[in-house]
N, C-alpha and C positions, 0 to 999 in steps of 0.2 A: 504494500500500500504506500503510495507516494504522499508526501506532505505538501499542502498548498499554502504558500505564504500569504496570499491575499484572495479573498472571495468577494465578488461584486456584491454590493449591499442588497440588491433585489434578490439574488440567489440566496444570500445569507438569511434574509427574512423568510424565504420559502423553506429553507432547511430547518428552521426552528419547528416546523410542523412535521418533519420527517424523522422517523426513528433511526438510530444508528445501523440496525440490521438491514434497512432498506437502502442504504447509501453505499456506493462503491466509487472510489476515485481511481482513475486509470490514466496515466500519462497527462496529468494536469487537466483532464477533461472530466466532467461530472456526469455520472450516470445514475439516474434514480429509477429503481425497479418499480415501486408502486407507492403511491402517496397514501397517507392515512385517510380513513373514511370521512373525518370531519373537515377535510380540505374542500373549500368552495372557491371556484375561480372568481365569482362575483365578489365574494367577501375579501379575497386576496387583493383584487384590484382596488376595492374600496379602502382597505387598510393602507395599501401602498399610496393611494391618492391622499389620504389624511396625513401620512407620515412625511411624504415628500411635498415639495411645493409645485409639482408638475400639474398641468391642466390635462388630465387623462381623459380617455374616452368615457369613463364612468361619470365624469362631471359634465358631460355635454348632452344636450338634446340633439338627436341626430335624425330621427325619423319624422316624416311629414305629419304622421298621426299624433306624435308627441307635441308638435307645435300647434296643431289644430285644437287639441284638448286645452292647452293653455289659453289660446285666443278665445275659445268657446266659453271659458269660465268667466270672462269679462271682468276680471279684477285688474284694474289699471291704476297706475300712479305715474304722474308726469311732472316735469318741471321744464325749464328753458333749455336743458341740455339733452335729457333722455326721456323716453317713454318706456316703462317697465310693466309687462304683463306677468302675472304670477298665479300659481296654483299649488296648493299643498300636494306633495307627492307621496306621502306615507312611507318614505324611505328614510335612511339615516343621514342623508346628505343632500345638499342643494345641487341643482344642475342648471346649466346656462345654455340658452340658445340665442343666436344672433340673427337679426334680420336687417341688413344694411342695403338699401335700395340704390340703384344707379343714379337716382336723383340726388343723392348725397354728394356725388362727385365721381371722378375717374377712379380707376382701380387702385392707384396709389393712396388716394384719400380714403376710400372704403376700407382698404386693408389696415390703414393706420387707425381708423375708428375701431375696427375689430380687435386689433392688438391692444389698444388702450382699455377697452371694455373687458376683455379677457383678463388682463393683468389686474384690473381693479377687483374683479370677481375673485380671482385666485388669491389675492392678498386678504380679502375680507370674508371668504366663504365660511370660515370657522366662527365668525362673529354673529352670523345670522342665527337668531334664537329658534327658528323653525325651518325645517327642510322644505324648500320650495323648488318647483320648476319655474325658471324665469326665462322670458324672452325679452331681450333688450333691443330697442330700436332708437337710433338717433332722432332727435326732435327735428321736424321740418324747419329748414332755414337756419339751423344752428351752425355756427362756424366751428371748426375743429378746436375743441377746448384742450386745456392742459391735462396731463394725467391726474393731477390732484383734483381738478374740477370734476372729472368723470368719477373718480373714486368717491368724493363727497356726495355727488348726485346719486350714485348707485346705492350707497349706504342709506341715505335719507329716504329714497323711494322704496327700498326693500322694507325699511322700518314702517313706512306708511302702509304697504301691502299687508304686512303682518298684523298691524293694528286694525285694518279693514277686516281681515279674517277673523279676528277676535270679536269684533262688533257683530259680524254676520252670524257667529255661532251663539250669540246671546239670544234667549227667547224674546221675541218681539211682542207687539200688542196682538192680542187675540190668541196667543199660544199659551199653553199651560206648562 
């Protein structure tokens, strides 16, 4: 059995779930015979997303149906920079979807908007008190703001969405 000086952090995290008799190291390559039954690919990616600062696939809305559900919920908060649509997702983490129209500008400008919004979400996703599916759209006619302005706007609007969700869950007039 060969000794390995350094193991990549992603593999090391995975190895914590694998028992010694299931692991064989050959010529500095790692071979795993069988994982333990409690291993879940989805849970692994979620834990990896929480531990690292990456914006993984687990943190994104990717399917058209996921976007449609959020838009259909009609929970919206807006200011002069962003429009944020939100929906509780019943998961352990918030996810982000972006909708940046060609009306915003050429590809360079649209990609800049997306990078800034993703970065603001990535930095603040652990601060959100409730897991939500969010779709973020730049406000019509808004000039490209600084990263700080987008971060402040996103946090403020997500807070408003969470507050709206709490209000809608309270019994209203005529309900018992």
